[in-house]
C-alpha positions in Angstrom: -8.2 -4.1 -34.4 -7.0 -0.6 -35.0 -8.8 2.6 -34.0 -11.3 4.0 -36.5 -9.8 6.6 -38.8 -9.6 10.0 -37.1 -10.7 13.4 -38.3 -8.1 15.5 -40.1 -5.5 16.6 -37.6 -1.9 17.6 -37.0 0.5 16.5 -34.3 0.5 18.7 -31.2 2.2 16.6 -28.4 3.9 13.3 -27.9 4.3 11.5 -24.6 6.4 8.4 -24.6 6.2 6.1 -21.6 8.5 3.1 -21.5 8.3 0.5 -18.7 11.0 -2.2 -18.5 11.7 -5.0 -16.1 15.1 -6.6 -15.4 16.2 -9.7 -13.4 19.3 -8.9 -11.4 22.2 -11.2 -10.5 21.5 -10.7 -6.8 18.0 -12.2 -7.0 16.2 -8.8 -7.0 14.4 -7.2 -9.8 14.5 -3.7 -11.3 11.4 -2.1 -12.7 12.0 1.1 -14.6 9.9 3.8 -16.0 11.0 6.5 -18.5 8.7 9.4 -19.7 9.5 11.9 -22.4 7.3 14.7 -23.5 7.9 16.6 -26.8 6.1 18.9 -29.1 6.7 19.2 -32.9 7.2 22.9 -32.7 9.3 25.4 -30.8 7.7 26.8 -27.6 8.5 28.4 -24.3 7.5 27.3 -20.8 8.8 28.0 -17.4 11.2 30.5 -18.8 12.8 27.7 -20.9 12.7 27.8 -24.7 12.4 24.4 -26.3 13.0 23.6 -30.0 10.8 21.2 -32.0 11.0 17.7 -30.6 13.2 18.8 -27.7 12.0 17.2 -24.5 10.3 19.3 -21.9 10.2 16.3 -19.6 12.7 13.4 -19.7 12.4 11.6 -16.4 13.2 8.1 -15.0 12.4 6.1 -12.0 13.7 2.7 -10.9 12.2 0.4 -8.2 14.2 -2.5 -7.0 11.9 -5.2 -5.7 12.0 -8.8 -4.5 9.9 -11.7 -5.7 7.2 -10.8 -3.1 7.0 -7.3 -4.7 8.5 -5.5 -1.7 10.5 -2.4 -2.6 14.2 -2.5 -1.6 15.3 0.7 -3.3 14.0 3.7 -5.3 15.9 6.1 -7.5 14.5 8.9 -9.7 16.2 11.3 -12.1 15.3 14.1 -14.5 17.3 15.1 -17.5 14.8 17.6 -18.8 12.2 19.6 -16.9 10.5 23.0 -17.2 11.7 24.3 -13.7 15.2 23.1 -12.9 15.9 23.2 -9.2 12.2 22.8 -8.4 11.0 19.9 -10.5 13.9 17.8 -9.4 14.1 18.9 -5.8 12.0 16.1 -4.5 13.6 13.2 -6.4 15.5 11.9 -3.4 12.2 11.8 -1.4 11.0 8.9 -3.5 13.1 6.7 -1.2 10.2 7.1 1.2 8.6 4.3 -0.8 11.2 1.7 0.3 9.4 -1.0 2.2 6.1 -0.6 0.4 4.7 -3.6 -1.6 3.6 -3.2 -5.2 0.9 -5.9 -4.7 -0.7 -4.4 -1.6 -2.1 -0.8 -1.9 0.9 0.6 -3.6 -0.8 3.1 -5.9 -2.7 4.6 -3.0 0.3 4.7 -0.8 2.6 6.2 -3.5 0.1 9.0 -4.2 -0.3 9.7 -0.5 3.5 9.9 0.0 4.5 11.7 -3.2 1.3 13.1 -4.9 0.5 16.7 -5.4 3.2 19.1 -4.2 5.1 16.4 -2.4 6.8 15.2 -5.6 7.1 15.5 -9.4 3.7 14.8 -11.1 5.4 12.9 -13.9 7.6 10.7 -11.8 4.6 9.9 -9.4 2.4 9.2 -12.4 5.0 6.7 -13.7 5.0 4.9 -10.3 1.3 4.1 -10.8 2.2 2.0 -13.9 5.0 0.0 -12.3 3.0 -2.6 -10.4 1.6 -4.1 -13.6 5.0 -3.8 -15.3 6.4 -5.8 -12.3 3.8 -8.4 -12.7 4.5 -8.8 -16.4 8.2 -9.0 -15.6 7.7 -11.8 -13.2 4.6 -13.5 -14.6 6.6 -16.5 -15.8 8.0 -17.3 -12.3 6.6 -20.6 -11.0 5.6 -19.0 -7.7 3.0 -16.8 -9.6 1.0 -20.0 -10.3 1.8 -22.0 -7.1 -1.4 -22.9 -5.3 0.4 -22.7 -2.0 1.3 -19.1 -2.6 -1.3 -16.4 -1.7 0.4 -13.9 -4.1 -1.7 -13.4 -7.2 -1.8 -10.1 -8.8 -4.0 -11.1 -11.8 -7.3 -12.4 -10.3 -9.8 -9.7 -9.9 -7.9 -7.1 -12.0 -9.8 -7.4 -15.3 -13.0 -8.9 -16.9 -11.2 -12.0 -18.1 -9.9 -12.7 -14.6 -13.0 -12.3 -12.4 -12.4 -14.2 -9.2 -15.4 -16.4 -9.9 -14.6 -16.8 -13.6 -13.4 -19.7 -15.7 -9.9 -18.3 -16.3 -9.2 -17.9 -12.6 -10.7 -21.3 -11.9 -8.2 -22.9 -14.4 -5.1 -20.8 -14.0 -5.3 -19.3 -10.5 -7.2 -21.9 -8.5 -5.9 -20.5 -5.2 -7.8 -17.3 -5.9 -11.0 -18.9 -7.3 -14.2 -17.9 -5.5 -16.8 -19.5 -7.8 -18.9 -22.6 -7.0 -17.3 -25.0 -9.5 -14.3 -27.1 -8.5 -11.1 -25.0 -8.5 -8.4 -26.3 -10.8 -10.7 -28.6 -12.7 -10.3 -28.5 -16.5 
């Protein structure tokens, strides 16, 4: 269902966030984020003049992970930024995230390592969306539903997937915490 009709308004800003997942030939997976901020009018910020629809931010990040969601590599880049030489100065520092796991406290660890003045606000913000993009990328893998595997990123993450709820009992019996028989349909 669409949103209700808004009040009269005019465009002021557009942020595009694209998240994509890729299966690699070497058995690893790439999860990428791309953020672009534009305005429909000319403006000046950080000493840089921007024309209508010219990106003020155009940034990317790629995490390379395995099927256990452990990070093997991180690269970040910036094609447009308000403060060249400053905004992009911490991009190599995102490699500090190598070894972290997207399924185990990643958002908190990423913000601790790269949040605030330790990194680029926009790249760090993109990172917080990548765990769910990784899950969606690999959600069809048989191991995601294998009862012998403790890895389950879905149970407990939304109202439909409460650990004691019917959907978890049916689809993720290894994570079911309710009183009915797990796996029964």
